[in-house]
C-alpha positions in Angstrom: 3.3 -5.0 -100.6 0.3 -6.9 -101.6 -3.0 -5.0 -101.0 -4.3 -8.2 -99.2 -2.1 -10.2 -96.8 -3.0 -12.9 -94.3 -1.5 -15.2 -91.7 -2.8 -18.2 -89.7 -2.0 -18.9 -86.1 -2.9 -22.4 -84.8 -4.1 -21.4 -81.4 -4.0 -25.0 -80.1 -0.3 -25.3 -80.7 0.5 -21.6 -80.3 2.4 -21.7 -83.6 1.9 -20.5 -87.2 0.1 -22.8 -89.5 2.5 -23.4 -92.4 1.9 -24.6 -95.9 -1.9 -24.0 -95.9 -3.4 -23.4 -99.3 -5.3 -20.2 -99.6 -7.3 -18.8 -102.5 -8.5 -15.2 -103.0 -11.8 -14.5 -104.8 -13.7 -11.4 -105.9 -17.5 -11.3 -106.0 -18.9 -10.7 -109.4 -22.7 -10.4 -109.2 -23.7 -13.8 -107.7 -20.5 -15.6 -108.7 -16.9 -15.6 -107.3 -13.8 -15.1 -109.6 -10.5 -16.5 -108.3 -7.8 -13.8 -108.4 -4.9 -15.4 -106.7 -3.7 -18.4 -104.7 -0.8 -19.4 -102.5 0.5 -21.2 -99.5 1.4 -19.9 -96.1 5.2 -19.8 -95.4 6.9 -21.3 -92.4 5.7 -18.3 -90.4 2.1 -18.9 -91.4 2.0 -15.9 -93.7 1.3 -14.9 -97.3 2.8 -11.5 -97.9 2.7 -11.6 -101.8 -0.8 -12.8 -102.7 -1.3 -10.0 -105.2 1.1 -7.7 -107.0 -1.4 -5.1 -108.2 -4.0 -2.9 -106.5 -7.6 -4.1 -106.6 -10.9 -2.1 -106.8 -13.4 -1.7 -104.0 -15.7 -4.7 -103.7 -16.5 -7.9 -101.8 -13.7 -10.5 -101.5 -13.3 -13.9 -100.0 -10.3 -15.8 -98.7 -10.7 -19.6 -98.6 -8.3 -21.4 -96.2 -8.0 -25.2 -96.9 -7.8 -26.2 -93.3 -8.5 -30.0 -93.7 -5.2 -30.7 -95.4 -3.4 -28.9 -92.7 -5.0 -30.8 -89.8 -4.6 -34.1 -91.8 -0.9 -33.5 -92.0 -0.9 -33.1 -88.2 -2.9 -36.2 -87.7 -5.6 -34.2 -85.9 -9.3 -34.6 -86.2 -11.1 -31.3 -87.1 -14.6 -30.0 -87.7 -14.1 -27.5 -90.6 -12.7 -28.8 -93.9 -12.2 -25.2 -95.0 -12.7 -21.6 -93.7 -14.1 -18.8 -95.8 -13.7 -15.2 -94.7 -15.8 -12.7 -96.7 -14.9 -9.0 -96.4 -15.4 -5.6 -98.1 -12.5 -3.4 -99.1 -12.0 0.1 -100.3 -9.5 1.1 -103.0 -6.0 2.1 -101.9 -5.9 0.6 -98.5 -3.9 -2.4 -97.2 -6.0 -5.2 -95.8 -4.5 -7.8 -93.4 -6.9 -10.7 -92.7 -5.6 -13.0 -90.0 -7.1 -16.4 -89.1 -6.9 -17.7 -85.5 -7.5 -21.5 -86.0 -8.0 -24.6 -83.9 -9.5 -28.0 -84.9 -13.0 -27.0 -83.7 -13.1 -23.3 -84.1 -11.8 -20.1 -85.7 -11.8 -16.4 -85.3 -10.7 -13.5 -87.5 -10.3 -9.7 -87.4 -9.0 -6.9 -89.6 -5.3 -6.7 -88.8 -2.7 -4.1 -89.7 
């Protein structure tokens, strides 16, 4: 299993947000280095973002939400959502995104 997984639930529709582009970055001093990218599947999930373990540090998931809402023909406020989080080596981190056109929420999942 990937050390970092994610999924998106569109809370307006009550359905997974499929085919959303997501990029994973690691903080390097004051810059961000892209480590991986992918798209959510039909269930709104990315299960295989990374194949290898990663060191402790500060990471960021960037969700390209504008393209998702454009496909639905829905006006939205956030062109993208960035979630920045800290991890410890050897643990699995699941970072869900609860999304609607004018708001979002996140938490550390399991």
